[in-house]
N, C-alpha and C positions, 0 to 999 in steps of 0.2 A: 550586678552580673555576678550569680554564683560560681563557685569554683569549678564546680563539676562540668559547666557548660564552657568554662574559659579554655580548661584542659579539651573539651570535647571539639571546639572549635580551632585550637593550637594542633591538634591532632589530625583532624580533618584537613586543613592547609598543608599538612605536612606531606601528609599521604596523596594529596590531589597533587601537589607539585611534583611530587617524585614521579606519580604514575602519569601526568602529563607530559614531563620530559623525558620519559621512557619511551611515550605512545609517539611522541614527535620527531625522537630520533628515528624509530623504527620505520615511520612511515613516508620521512625523506628518504631513508634507503631503498624503501620497496620498489618505485620505480625502474629504479636503475637495477634491480635483482632481478626483476622482471626481464627486464631488456637484456641482461647478460644469460638470461637461461633462453629466451628466445635467438639470440646469435650464435649461441652453442649449435642448436638446431640447426639454423643457417649454415654454418660451416659446413657439418656433414652434407647438407642438400646442395652446397652449392660444390663440393669435391666431387659428389657422385653426378651432378648434371656436367660437369667437365669432363669425366671421363666418356657420357654420353657424344658430348661435344666433339671429341677426338674421334669417334667412330664414324661422324659425319662430316669430317673437315674436308677432306678429299671431295665430296660431292657438293660442299658448298651449303650456303645458308640464304637462297634466294628465296623469295615468298613461296614458288612451288615444292620448295624441298621438302624432303622428309622430315625434318627437324623443325621447319618452319610450322608445316601442317600440325605436327605432334605439339607444339606449343600454343598453337591457334586451338585446337580441340581440349586443351587443358584450361584455357581462358573463358572457354565455353561452357565448360561444365557446370552444372547447377548441383550445389550440395546441400544436405540436410541435417548438419551436425551441430548436435546440442552439446556443448562444451562448456557446462556447469553454466553460468550465468548468460552465456553468449550462446544465439543460434547462427550458425555460419552458414549463407547462404550462396556462397560465390567465391572463388579463389582470387588472390589477392598479390601475389609474387610477381614482381617484374623481373624479368630475363634479359640480360644483353651480352654479346661477345665481342670482343674486340682482338685484332691479329697483335703481333709484338710492337706495334709502332702505336699503339693505343685507339687507331681508328674502327669504328665500331659497324661490325660485319653484320649484327643480327640484333635485333632490338623490339619489347614487345610493342613500342610505338613504332611503327615504320617510319614516320616520320624523323627519326633520331638516327636512322640508318646513314652512315658515311661521316659522321660529326668526329671531332677529335677528342676521346677522354682520356687523352694520355695525362692529365695532368691532374684527374681524379686521384684523392688518395686510393680509393681500393683498386685502381688501375695502375698507377705506378708503383706502388710499393710491391704490388704482386709481381710487377715485370721484373723489378730488382731482385724478386726472392724473397722477399717479406711477407709478412702477413698484411692482406690489404683490406681494409673495413673502414666504414665513414656512414655518417648520420649527417643528412642534409633537408633541410625544410623548403620545401615548395613555397610556401609564403612565410618570409624571415618572421614576421609578427604570429606567426599562429604554431605554437610547437605542436600541437597534433598533427599538421600537415607534413611533418617529417619521415623519413624513410630510411630504414637501417640498410645498408648495402656491404655485403660480403662476398669476396672476390676468391675464386682459385684457380690456380694456372691449369692451362691445357696443353698436356703434353702427348710428344709422338717419341716416344724412347727418352732420349736425352734432350730432345730438342723443346723448347717453349715454342708454342704454337700461336699460344696468344692467352685470353684472359677470359671466365666466364664469372659473372657478377649476378647475383639473386639481391633483391630488394622487397624489403615487407615492409608495409605502413605502419608507424607505431601506434596509430590511432585503432589498431586492431588487437593492440594489447592493452587498452584503456579499461575495457570490461573488465577484467579481471583484477586490475589494478584498484579500480571503484569498488569491487566486491569484495576486497582483502582491507582495504580502508573501513569499511562498515563491519567486518569480521572484528577489525583490533578496536573500532570505537565501542563495539558493544562488550567487546570482554574487558575494555577499561573502564566502563560504565559498570559492569558487575563487580571488578576489584574496587572502586569508589564506595559501593553498596557495602561491599564486605569490609572496609577500612571503617566506615561511618559507623557500622554494628561493633567493631571490634572497639573502635576509639567509644563509643557509649559504653561498653561493658568495662573499658578500662578506667574510664573517668569516675564510674560509680564504684569502682572497688577501690581507687584511689582515694577519692572523696571518704567513702566510708571508713578507711583507716583512718584519715585524718580525723574526723569525727570523734572516733573510740579513742585516739592519741589527746584530741583537746578535751575530749570527757574526763579522760583520766585524770589529767594535769590539773584542773578544775576541782575533782574529787580530793586530789591529794592536797591541793591549796586549801582545801573546806577540813582538811584535819583527818578524812576518812583513810583507810587501811585502802 
């Protein structure tokens, strides 16, 4: 194997390893970064909905209440939103309200009304005056079955009435993560190709320099000036 080929292989392995390690560190961080950005939006949305819930507190949240009717209208909306690689056709947020004891007053799933949610982190932390959030899987074996829950306190003046929680399926974020994965791998391939071309040029330059040096030494050894 010639010296230039050895240099090219060594350079390519070094550049390839560095690129793969860099891409791996970014791609491992990508899902949590996307979820953090989504959580920030959920925080604002939950606090806005908490203010709306406070206005309806006296009326209650029975199935025939204006609040419940508005949520049903939201759930029945058909969407036609093209968000980069994803075509969003339906709403996905879950909404539930608990009182100051953690008992469910309203839930997107009516079967859960009356349940005790006081032990869930989103409710328990919010009732203690802290930031309440959790991520829970519907199927413990399926990571994509998880929901991000973000809670906000419902106040009437200084009195804490209860807690409103919004929940978003993490599966709705997966198309964006997949798109970003493809983008980074594509750019990584271009970087490796550039490294290969640079390595080829570098190996040719080094090999030529060494050959000139060897030729010079040989000529000097033969008595030439």
